[in-house]
Backbone bond lengths (Angstrom), bond angles and torsions (degrees), N, CA, C in turn:
res aa  C-N    CA-C-N  psi(-1)  N-CA   C-N-CA  omega(-1)  CA-C   N-CA-C  phi
1 X - - - 1.514 - - 1.508 109.66 -
2 X 1.324 115.61 -48.90 1.529 118.31 177.86 1.458 113.02 -56.69
3 X 1.370 116.36 -37.77 1.515 119.02 174.09 1.421 114.81 -61.83
4 X 1.305 120.89 -44.62 1.411 126.71 176.97 1.552 110.55 -61.46
5 X 1.254 118.04 -43.15 1.441 122.91 178.18 1.465 112.22 -62.61
6 X 1.354 114.50 -43.46 1.492 121.62 175.66 1.537 110.85 -62.21
7 X 1.376 112.68 -45.35 1.532 114.14 177.02 1.509 112.20 -60.09
8 X 1.352 114.66 -42.39 1.479 114.54 -175.74 1.485 106.88 -74.29
9 X 1.304 123.60 -33.97 1.477 121.56 173.02 1.473 111.88 -60.07
10 X 1.386 118.27 -39.91 1.411 119.50 -176.37 1.549 112.00 -70.79
11 X 1.372 115.49 -34.63 1.446 116.15 174.11 1.531 113.59 -64.26
12 X 1.438 116.52 -41.95 1.299 124.30 177.62 1.602 112.33 -58.56
13 X 1.362 113.23 -45.26 1.445 121.16 178.95 1.505 109.75 -62.59
14 X 1.378 118.34 -44.16 1.436 121.29 176.38 1.572 111.32 -57.16
15 X 1.345 115.80 -47.88 1.405 118.24 179.91 1.492 116.93 -61.75
16 X 1.345 114.71 -37.08 1.404 123.86 175.71 1.592 109.34 -64.13
17 X 1.341 113.32 -45.02 1.425 117.54 -178.11 1.544 110.48 -66.73
18 X 1.371 117.21 -33.11 1.405 121.22 176.82 1.505 114.65 -68.07
19 X 1.421 113.56 -38.04 1.469 120.14 -177.13 1.544 107.22 -74.14
20 X 1.353 117.93 -36.54 1.503 118.10 177.84 1.421 117.66 -77.53
21 X 1.414 119.46 -16.88 1.402 122.39 173.79 1.410 115.02 -67.62
22 X 1.359 118.07 146.93 1.481 121.15 176.04 1.450 113.67 -57.68
23 X 1.342 118.28 139.23 1.509 117.51 -179.41 1.530 112.99 -63.17
24 X 1.284 115.12 145.93 1.463 123.08 -179.96 1.469 107.87 -73.63
25 X 1.296 117.80 144.71 1.424 126.66 170.40 1.537 110.40 -109.45
26 X 1.271 118.11 98.65 1.362 124.29 -178.51 1.510 120.18 -75.36
27 X 1.312 114.42 -0.98 1.500 125.20 174.24 1.487 115.44 -71.46
28 X 1.442 112.73 -17.55 1.388 116.99 178.82 1.553 106.91 -132.80
29 X 1.331 115.51 154.99 1.549 120.09 -179.19 1.551 105.68 -118.65
30 X 1.268 117.23 130.06 1.395 122.97 170.46 1.565 111.98 -107.54
31 X 1.390 108.00 120.05 1.437 116.29 178.95 1.474 111.30 -71.67
32 X 1.389 111.16 136.70 1.475 117.05 175.37 1.490 107.22 -81.62
33 X 1.431 116.37 170.63 1.383 122.41 177.49 1.524 110.60 -62.97
34 X 1.275 112.81 -41.89 1.541 113.83 176.53 1.464 114.95 -62.98
35 X 1.318 119.67 -38.25 1.414 122.58 177.80 1.551 108.45 -65.97
36 X 1.327 120.87 -42.27 1.472 121.82 174.99 1.407 107.90 -54.94
37 X 1.314 123.80 -54.86 1.420 128.02 -176.14 1.558 112.84 -58.31
38 X 1.326 117.62 -47.92 1.434 122.69 179.59 1.466 112.91 -61.85
39 X 1.370 114.00 -57.57 1.540 119.52 -172.41 1.564 108.68 -73.12
40 X 1.386 117.83 -30.13 1.389 118.68 174.18 1.568 113.37 -68.42
41 X 1.324 114.39 -33.17 1.475 116.55 170.78 1.434 114.82 -68.18
42 X 1.403 116.93 -35.76 1.449 117.95 173.94 1.411 117.87 -63.08
43 X 1.395 112.94 -38.13 1.428 122.41 -177.59 1.594 113.00 -67.88
44 X 1.367 112.81 -37.90 1.519 117.24 179.30 1.541 105.51 -74.40
45 X 1.295 121.73 -33.33 1.422 125.62 -179.32 1.540 110.48 -64.81
46 X 1.314 111.91 -43.32 1.516 118.04 174.86 1.554 114.74 -64.51
47 X 1.307 112.91 -38.29 1.483 119.25 176.71 1.516 106.69 -64.34
48 X 1.319 117.60 -46.23 1.516 117.87 -179.54 1.492 111.93 -58.27
49 X 1.336 116.85 -44.44 1.475 122.58 176.38 1.516 111.34 -59.41
50 X 1.301 117.53 -47.59 1.433 121.77 -179.65 1.527 111.21 -65.20
51 X 1.309 119.27 -38.51 1.375 122.83 -179.71 1.598 110.44 -63.93
52 X 1.308 110.82 -43.64 1.495 118.01 -179.46 1.500 113.89 -68.44
53 X 1.289 114.98 -45.18 1.552 120.79 -179.49 1.496 111.53 -68.14
54 X 1.355 117.74 -45.92 1.543 115.77 -171.27 1.532 109.21 -99.08
55 X 1.389 122.78 -18.82 1.486 117.74 -178.17 1.544 115.10 -129.12
56 X 1.274 120.25 -22.87 1.437 125.52 -170.81 1.449 110.32 46.42
57 X 1.277 118.72 50.24 1.432 122.51 -174.26 1.536 107.98 -140.43
58 X 1.446 116.87 126.76 1.448 120.64 170.85 1.543 112.03 -59.79
59 X 1.273 114.91 -34.90 1.547 117.58 -179.77 1.506 109.19 -63.29
60 X 1.245 119.30 -39.61 1.503 123.57 -178.74 1.611 104.09 -65.13
61 X 1.223 120.90 -44.15 1.448 121.21 177.18 1.452 113.97 -61.62
62 X 1.397 115.47 -41.14 1.507 121.64 177.05 1.513 110.13 -60.20
63 X 1.414 117.45 -33.33 1.442 120.78 178.76 1.544 111.23 -76.38
64 X 1.399 114.15 -35.13 1.481 114.87 -173.73 1.598 110.53 -86.38
65 X 1.291 116.22 -23.35 1.472 117.50 -174.74 1.436 111.78 -49.90
66 X 1.416 121.28 -50.86 1.480 118.73 -177.36 1.429 113.13 -54.57
67 X 1.361 117.74 -35.99 1.500 121.93 179.14 1.517 109.26 -61.95
68 X 1.363 116.00 -41.10 1.437 123.35 -177.93 1.540 108.56 -64.07
69 X 1.289 119.70 -34.45 1.439 125.04 175.84 1.506 112.92 -61.25
70 X 1.365 114.24 -30.96 1.469 121.04 -179.15 1.525 110.16 -84.51
71 X 1.305 120.31 -3.09 1.495 121.27 -176.11 1.573 109.66 -57.11
72 X 1.377 122.89 -39.35 1.364 120.48 177.66 1.574 117.12 -53.04
73 X 1.310 114.79 -30.41 1.506 119.67 177.32 1.462 108.78 -70.13
74 X 1.335 119.23 -35.50 1.466 124.39 176.17 1.551 106.94 -70.77
75 X 1.245 120.49 -46.41 1.403 121.30 -178.97 1.458 114.99 -68.66
76 X 1.350 117.56 -15.03 1.490 121.78 179.83 1.543 112.10 -63.23
77 X 1.396 113.20 -37.76 1.366 117.28 175.86 1.553 116.92 -57.59
78 X 1.336 112.25 -43.53 1.449 116.13 179.22 1.558 114.40 -66.28
79 X 1.345 111.30 -35.33 1.469 120.36 178.42 1.491 109.36 -67.15
80 X 1.267 119.77 -42.75 1.493 125.18 178.39 1.533 111.81 -65.26
81 X 1.303 116.28 -33.67 1.558 122.11 176.97 1.506 109.79 -72.00
82 X 1.344 117.11 -42.21 1.379 124.48 179.87 1.730 108.86 -64.97
83 X 1.357 114.31 -38.33 1.437 114.74 179.03 1.491 110.42 -72.61
84 X 1.394 119.21 -32.49 1.352 118.62 -176.88 1.517 108.92 -77.34
85 X 1.327 119.85 -27.94 1.409 122.76 177.80 1.585 108.11 -69.06
86 X 1.348 117.94 -39.76 1.537 120.78 176.73 1.518 104.46 -65.56
87 X 1.399 124.17 -44.02 1.429 123.15 -176.07 1.468 110.46 -61.09
88 X 1.345 117.70 -44.35 1.430 118.77 178.18 1.549 115.23 -62.59
89 X 1.322 117.58 -36.11 1.421 121.28 -177.80 1.627 103.10 -71.54
90 X 1.234 118.86 -41.79 1.521 117.07 -179.05 1.438 110.44 -74.71
91 X 1.381 125.86 -31.82 1.321 128.39 173.74 1.589 113.82 -62.75
92 X 1.337 112.68 -35.37 1.565 115.84 176.00 1.467 107.72 -61.62
93 X 1.449 118.76 -48.33 1.357 119.75 -175.05 1.577 107.48 -64.85
94 X 1.306 119.70 -39.72 1.406 122.03 -178.59 1.501 114.01 -56.59
95 X 1.266 119.01 -47.38 1.517 122.79 -178.75 1.589 111.60 -71.43
96 X 1.380 111.13 -31.64 1.441 111.91 179.34 1.536 107.58 -73.50
97 X 1.320 122.12 -32.40 1.478 122.39 179.24 1.541 106.16 -72.55
98 X 1.304 118.72 -42.95 1.556 120.50 178.31 1.477 108.71 -62.26
99 X 1.331 118.88 -39.47 1.507 120.39 179.08 1.472 109.79 -65.00
100 X 1.240 123.03 -33.96 1.463 126.40 179.59 1.552 111.39 -73.61
101 X 1.247 121.03 -33.79 1.435 121.65 172.58 1.543 112.05 -75.47
102 X 1.301 115.18 -32.78 1.477 116.75 175.20 1.549 111.42 -66.16
103 X 1.322 113.98 -41.99 1.477 119.80 175.28 1.462 115.92 -63.34
104 X 1.423 118.54 -22.07 1.368 119.68 178.52 1.516 112.44 -90.25
105 X 1.378 114.96 6.04 1.450 116.78 175.40 1.454 118.42 103.94
106 X 1.324 119.80 -3.36 1.485 122.32 176.96 1.528 111.86 -78.02
107 X 1.391 115.98 154.56 1.310 124.17 -175.68 1.666 102.94 -75.41
108 X 1.337 117.13 169.14 1.399 120.46 -179.34 1.529 108.14 -68.96
109 X 1.307 122.16 -37.58 1.536 121.02 176.97 1.408 111.79 -65.67
110 X 1.323 118.40 -45.18 1.513 120.77 -176.65 1.611 107.86 -70.32
111 X 1.337 113.29 -40.32 1.446 113.45 177.88 1.582 113.93 -62.65
112 X 1.308 118.87 -29.57 1.502 121.11 174.53 1.469 110.29 -64.08
113 X 1.418 114.07 -50.58 1.496 118.99 -179.61 1.464 112.09 -55.09
114 X 1.358 114.44 -48.10 1.516 114.91 177.09 1.454 114.12 -65.02
115 X 1.339 118.60 -37.62 1.494 122.70 176.20 1.474 115.04 -51.58
116 X 1.415 112.60 -37.64 1.481 119.68 -172.00 1.572 106.75 -69.03
117 X 1.341 120.12 -34.48 1.437 122.09 -179.02 1.499 106.58 -72.47
118 X 1.341 120.54 -42.12 1.392 122.13 -179.98 1.595 113.99 -63.53
119 X 1.345 113.44 -40.35 1.462 117.58 174.90 1.550 112.90 -67.34
120 X 1.331 112.69 -34.56 1.442 113.62 177.93 1.578 113.62 -65.01
121 X 1.344 112.20 -33.97 1.501 117.83 172.04 1.505 114.08 -65.87
122 X 1.362 111.66 -38.15 1.505 114.81 -176.27 1.503 114.33 -78.21
123 X 1.328 116.52 -39.13 1.526 123.57 -168.94 1.521 113.63 -118.24
124 X 1.334 114.92 -18.10 1.497 117.91 -178.63 1.585 103.05 106.27
125 X 1.248 112.05 157.87 1.438 121.94 179.80 1.601 114.33 -72.39
126 X 1.296 115.72 -19.08 1.437 123.50 176.66 1.484 118.83 -99.83
127 X 1.421 111.31 9.82 1.487 116.37 178.47 1.556 112.35 -71.65
128 X 1.239 117.32 163.55 1.444 121.47 -179.24 1.547 112.39 -63.44
129 X 1.360 112.63 -47.97 1.509 117.66 -175.86 1.555 113.08 -71.16
130 X 1.314 115.74 -34.68 1.435 117.95 175.35 1.529 111.73 -68.20
131 X 1.341 117.76 -33.25 1.464 120.77 174.41 1.481 114.84 -66.76
132 X 1.334 113.74 -43.22 1.495 120.78 176.19 1.480 114.88 -64.26
133 X 1.368 114.66 -45.99 1.467 118.69 -179.08 1.542 109.72 -70.39
134 X 1.358 119.63 -29.63 1.385 122.72 177.06 1.676 107.91 -69.70
135 X 1.259 114.31 -35.02 1.487 114.85 -179.27 1.431 110.32 -76.89
136 X 1.355 118.66 -30.60 1.525 118.16 176.27 1.472 109.03 -73.59
137 X 1.356 117.56 -40.30 1.471 117.61 177.24 1.445 117.03 -60.20
138 X 1.438 114.53 -39.51 1.451 118.16 176.46 1.435 112.69 -71.68
139 X 1.401 122.58 -29.45 1.384 119.82 170.99 1.530 117.71 -71.05
140 X 1.406 114.23 -27.55 1.454 118.47 175.50 1.507 110.30 -69.67
141 X 1.378 116.76 -31.99 1.448 119.42 -175.21 1.581 106.78 -77.05
142 X 1.333 115.62 -18.28 1.543 118.32 177.04 1.547 107.22 -96.29
143 X 1.255 119.27 20.44 1.577 124.01 174.93 1.454 112.34 66.59
144 X 1.379 118.66 26.72 1.432 122.82 175.34 1.568 107.42 -84.86
145 X 1.308 117.80 140.93 1.504 120.79 179.96 1.573 111.67 -55.60
146 X 1.230 114.48 123.84 1.531 115.51 -176.99 1.557 107.59 -66.56
147 X 1.356 119.95 -36.81 1.420 117.09 179.10 1.551 114.63 -66.32
148 X 1.317 111.95 -30.97 1.470 115.11 174.60 1.518 114.29 -65.77
149 X 1.336 113.12 -35.93 1.540 118.11 179.58 1.472 109.24 -67.33
150 X 1.372 115.10 -41.38 1.499 120.56 -175.97 1.599 105.66 -72.67
151 X 1.286 122.56 -31.28 1.397 124.19 176.85 1.610 110.38 -68.35
152 X 1.217 116.62 -40.66 1.406 122.25 178.53 1.554 109.51 -69.41
153 X 1.293 121.11 -37.02 1.497 123.95 172.98 1.551 108.24 -65.52
154 X 1.271 117.28 -45.72 1.514 122.18 -177.46 1.560 104.96 -60.74
155 X 1.317 121.60 -44.96 1.425 122.48 -175.30 1.611 108.98 -67.66
156 X 1.326 116.12 -45.01 1.515 120.08 175.17 1.559 115.89 -68.26
157 X 1.359 117.08 -26.40 1.449 116.18 -170.45 1.547 110.43 -75.03
158 X 1.360 116.69 -27.84 1.412 119.33 -168.70 1.526 116.38 66.27
159 X 1.355 113.63 14.50 1.414 122.06 -177.54 1.519 108.05 -100.20
160 X 1.345 119.15 127.69 1.486 122.50 177.69 1.475 113.62 -64.76
161 X 1.477 115.39 -36.15 1.410 120.15 177.19 1.456 115.55 -65.07
162 X 1.322 116.27 -44.16 1.555 122.34 177.15 1.511 110.22 -67.82
163 X 1.289 121.63 -36.25 1.495 123.38 178.23 1.530 108.37 -67.23
164 X 1.409 114.52 -46.99 1.412 114.84 -177.45 1.547 115.37 -64.87
165 X 1.320 115.11 -34.71 1.419 118.01 179.84 1.551 108.84 -72.10
166 X 1.299 117.63 -33.69 1.523 120.43 177.48 1.559 109.71 -64.66
167 X 1.265 120.53 -43.70 1.402 127.61 179.96 1.535 111.62 -62.14
168 X 1.412 114.20 -46.14 1.491 117.22 176.86 1.490 108.26 -63.64
169 X 1.347 119.12 -48.71 1.483 117.90 178.65 1.517 112.76 -56.69
170 X 1.302 121.78 -38.40 1.405 122.66 -178.98 1.491 110.88 -68.55
171 X 1.261 118.41 -37.16 1.518 124.71 178.54 1.525 108.95 -69.26
172 X 1.299 118.50 -40.66 1.456 125.50 178.60 1.555 110.14 -64.35
173 X 1.298 116.45 -43.31 1.468 118.55 178.35 1.528 113.32 -69.69
174 X 1.299 115.23 -33.39 1.587 118.09 179.37 1.508 107.55 -73.08
175 X 1.375 119.97 -40.40 1.434 121.15 -174.14 1.472 113.88 -80.73
176 X 1.445 119.41 -18.08 1.353 123.51 -175.04 1.559 115.44 69.33
177 X 1.324 114.43 32.76 1.379 121.54 175.34 1.484 117.23 -72.56
178 X 1.312 117.75 -179.69 1.470 122.54 172.21 1.465 108.55 -67.07
179 X 1.252 120.17 100.03 1.532 127.08 -170.29 1.513 102.65 -68.26
180 X 1.324 119.53 -47.60 1.429 117.59 -169.17 1.585 113.57 -70.49
181 X 1.323 115.52 -31.60 1.478 117.62 174.81 1.508 111.72 -74.76
182 X 1.283 116.40 -36.82 1.529 119.98 179.43 1.508 109.37 -65.35
183 X 1.297 118.18 -46.89 1.498 120.74 -175.96 1.567 105.52 -73.51
184 X 1.284 123.81 -35.02 1.403 120.92 173.11 1.510 117.92 -63.05
185 X 1.418 114.10 -40.45 1.363 120.56 173.92 1.603 112.62 -66.14
186 X 1.246 114.58 -40.99 1.409 117.28 -177.59 1.620 109.90 -69.04
187 X 1.340 112.54 -39.15 1.460 116.65 177.39 1.487 112.53 -60.52
188 X 1.424 111.97 -40.53 1.537 116.25 176.08 1.543 112.71 -60.55
189 X 1.313 117.67 -42.21 1.458 120.08 -177.43 1.584 106.98 -66.91
190 X 1.339 120.89 -44.75 1.422 120.14 179.98 1.558 110.73 -63.38
191 X 1.391 113.64 -39.12 1.503 118.94 176.76 1.494 111.08 -56.07
192 X 1.381 118.39 -48.53 1.449 120.80 -176.98 1.505 109.39 -67.71
193 X 1.286 117.54 -36.28 1.535 114.96 179.15 1.503 114.74 -71.73
194 X 1.314 117.71 -28.18 1.410 123.16 -179.84 1.543 106.82 -77.57
195 X 1.309 116.49 -31.40 1.539 121.27 177.46 1.479 108.07 -65.07
196 X 1.348 116.02 -42.70 1.484 120.34 177.95 1.549 111.09 -59.03
197 X 1.395 111.27 -46.79 1.447 116.07 -178.42 1.528 113.45 -64.33
198 X 1.372 117.36 -36.52 1.413 119.95 177.17 1.523 111.91 -66.73
199 X 1.330 118.44 -40.91 1.429 122.29 177.05 1.572 111.23 -61.62
200 X 1.429 118.06 -41.03 1.360 118.50 174.57 1.513 112.03 -65.20
201 X 1.252 116.36 -43.64 1.514 121.43 177.55 1.513 111.90 -55.99
202 X 1.376 116.31 -42.71 1.401 118.66 179.07 1.546 116.71 -66.91
203 X 1.423 107.51 -38.20 1.530 111.86 -177.97 1.519 109.10 -75.48
204 X 1.273 121.99 -26.71 1.493 120.13 178.10 1.553 117.07 -94.73
205 X 1.363 111.71 2.59 1.544 114.37 178.33 1.521 107.24 -66.84
206 X 1.345 118.17 -39.48 1.423 118.24 -175.67 1.575 109.57 -70.12
207 X 1.364 116.50 -31.54 1.434 118.03 -178.35 1.666 106.96 -75.33
208 X 1.264 112.47 -34.17 1.400 111.05 179.73 1.572 111.04 -69.49
209 X 1.314 117.38 -33.93 1.462 119.37 171.14 1.602 113.65 -60.52
210 X 1.324 109.59 -43.48 1.543 117.41 176.16 1.535 110.91 -59.66
211 X 1.279 116.58 -45.95 1.382 120.14 176.72 1.512 114.13 -56.44
212 X 1.369 117.44 -43.30 1.424 117.20 177.09 1.499 117.19 -66.28
213 X 1.415 111.67 -28.19 1.470 115.73 172.87 1.567 112.55 -69.66
214 X 1.364 113.08 -45.07 1.520 118.04 178.87 1.494 110.53 -57.97
215 X 1.373 118.51 -40.05 1.415 121.84 179.74 1.470 112.75 -58.82
216 X 1.323 118.46 -32.22 1.499 123.27 -177.85 1.526 108.17 -86.22
217 X 1.295 122.21 -20.55 1.439 122.10 -170.21 1.578 112.02 -62.40
218 X 1.354 122.54 -40.43 1.442 120.32 178.10 1.472 115.50 -59.24
219 X 1.375 114.39 -41.96 1.427 123.14 175.66 1.638 111.13 -60.83
220 X 1.297 112.86 -45.55 1.480 114.89 179.82 1.482 114.19 -64.15
221 X 1.464 115.13 -38.08 1.432 114.66 -179.66 1.517 113.75 -65.41
222 X 1.331 113.21 -47.11 1.582 119.46 176.63 1.558 109.49 -56.52
223 X 1.350 119.36 -44.71 1.450 114.88 -178.35 1.557 114.16 -73.69
224 X 1.297 115.10 -30.46 1.525 117.34 175.16 1.431 108.43 -65.43
225 X 1.322 122.21 -47.69 1.479 122.97 -175.61 1.466 105.80 -66.20
226 X 1.379 122.61 -40.84 1.422 119.69 179.02 1.446 113.94 -67.69
227 X 1.283 117.89 -30.60 1.443 120.13 175.95 1.546 114.23 -70.72
228 X 1.299 118.31 -45.09 1.492 127.27 -177.04 1.584 107.42 -76.70
229 X 1.324 118.84 -38.55 1.457 118.64 -172.41 1.517 105.67 -129.11
230 X 1.376 122.42 79.34 1.419 126.08 176.83 1.522 110.81 -53.31
231 X 1.333 114.92 133.20 1.434 118.23 174.98 1.553 114.27 91.01
232 X 1.335 118.25 -3.54 1.380 122.21 -179.29 1.483 114.24 -56.75
233 X 1.384 115.02 -42.72 1.404 121.48 -174.37 1.564 111.21 -102.26
234 X 1.362 117.79 18.89 1.455 118.58 -179.96 1.489 114.76 -53.15
235 X 1.300 117.10 -44.05 1.479 119.99 -172.34 1.580 109.01 -67.34
236 X 1.392 115.75 -28.19 1.479 120.67 -179.97 1.396 112.14 -66.52
237 X 1.319 120.29 -27.35 1.406 126.12 -174.25 1.520 109.50 -104.77
238 X 1.350 120.79 -20.17 1.516 119.27 -174.76 1.494 112.95 -96.72
239 X 1.386 118.18 -15.16 1.453 115.57 -176.66 1.611 105.98 -121.20
240 X 1.292 113.32 152.12 1.474 124.19 -175.95 1.561 107.87 -61.44
241 X 1.327 116.12 -40.04 1.449 115.62 179.87 1.550 112.45 -65.76
242 X 1.394 115.77 -31.17 1.435 118.16 172.93 1.482 116.51 -66.86
243 X 1.472 112.99 -36.25 1.399 117.09 -176.27 1.620 106.95 -74.66
244 X 1.318 117.37 -29.53 1.449 117.57 178.10 1.555 109.57 -69.76
245 X 1.352 113.63 -38.01 1.547 116.38 177.30 1.541 110.76 -64.90
246 X 1.275 117.09 -38.95 1.495 124.23 179.30 1.482 106.14 -66.14
247 X 1.274 121.80 -47.24 1.468 124.15 173.63 1.450 113.96 -50.05
248 X 1.338 117.55 -50.21 1.482 124.60 179.56 1.525 108.32 -60.99
249 X 1.267 118.54 -42.62 1.481 125.01 179.04 1.563 109.90 -61.41
250 X 1.383 115.76 -42.98 1.451 115.45 174.15 1.401 118.43 -66.51
251 X 1.333 118.79 -31.36 1.449 123.65 178.89 1.574 109.85 -75.93
252 X 1.385 117.76 -31.96 1.407 122.63 178.08 1.621 104.34 -70.72
253 X 1.298 117.77 -42.31 1.430 120.30 -175.17 1.619 108.14 -64.07
254 X 1.405 112.68 -43.82 1.492 113.38 177.79 1.470 114.87 -64.21
255 X 1.271 119.80 -28.22 1.440 128.18 178.55 1.470 109.02 -74.51
256 X 1.381 120.05 -36.93 1.409 117.96 177.53 1.483 114.69 -74.14
257 X 1.280 115.21 -35.44 1.479 120.77 173.30 1.577 110.81 -57.85
258 X 1.304 113.17 -49.62 1.409 116.21 -174.90 1.511 111.63 -66.39
259 X 1.378 116.59 -35.98 1.425 122.07 174.18 1.465 115.10 -60.77
260 X 1.418 114.47 -44.98 1.487 118.60 -175.40 1.587 108.40 -68.28
261 X 1.308 116.44 -34.87 1.530 114.29 174.76 1.424 111.94 -68.53
262 X 1.288 118.75 -32.38 1.595 120.53 -179.61 1.499 105.75 -68.11
263 X 1.276 119.40 -42.97 1.452 119.91 -177.62 1.510 116.59 -62.97
264 X 1.387 112.48 -35.42 1.462 118.19 -178.82 1.532 110.57 -88.26
265 X 1.305 122.16 -2.91 1.446 128.51 177.79 1.561 107.04 -79.78
266 X 1.281 119.72 74.78 1.465 121.09 -179.11 1.543 114.78 -92.84
267 X 1.273 115.61 118.53 1.448 122.97 -176.13 1.542 109.18 -97.28
268 X 1.318 115.19 141.11 1.577 120.66 174.13 1.480 109.16 -109.76
């Protein structure tokens, strides 16, 4: 019994700590020390590979290495997009759960409290959406306007779906319309849009994998020829004309990688 009480007290303390913590701003991504080290190491390794394949020069690596150390800043955009994607998926489930409780006859405030428990079961108590719904439910219990709390979340989330839902909810509360029907209809629209995005994400997943393979092919070809036929590229590294050609090849390779990423970045 004491263990149960301690466990319940720990959960309550965690919820209080989350509610008292400053709200997260999902529009920006802060890299952790581990991410700086991991992605910085990846960037330096890529620069070392490019310097060997295209120049065979330690001086070229010395010039490229600082750029590799900035690779985490480039990777941060991908990490932010991945976090936003997860937040949108979780938010879709959150409003669907809330809509189901409202359809069952619960008030908006009680529906939020019950939704927090369901979301904690689905994603865990430390998930983004459970934390945000818990914050909104706590604010509602303190007589703060629910629409204002959702508007604040929509602003901080950087999610078009969350911001649209917050604006629709605020308009419905001001006009005194059928809140249950409006929220249910809005939840259905967001669900359909997210389903389309999930289908696109699934269809392009194989293409993204193929893109990564094709990005590695030029390096593999050069290394394979160099291993099987030593000295085949000697003139490309020993003459200034060869270095100019390899520099142009490196620029074309970078442009091709950027173009392929842009083609696969499909927005809905």
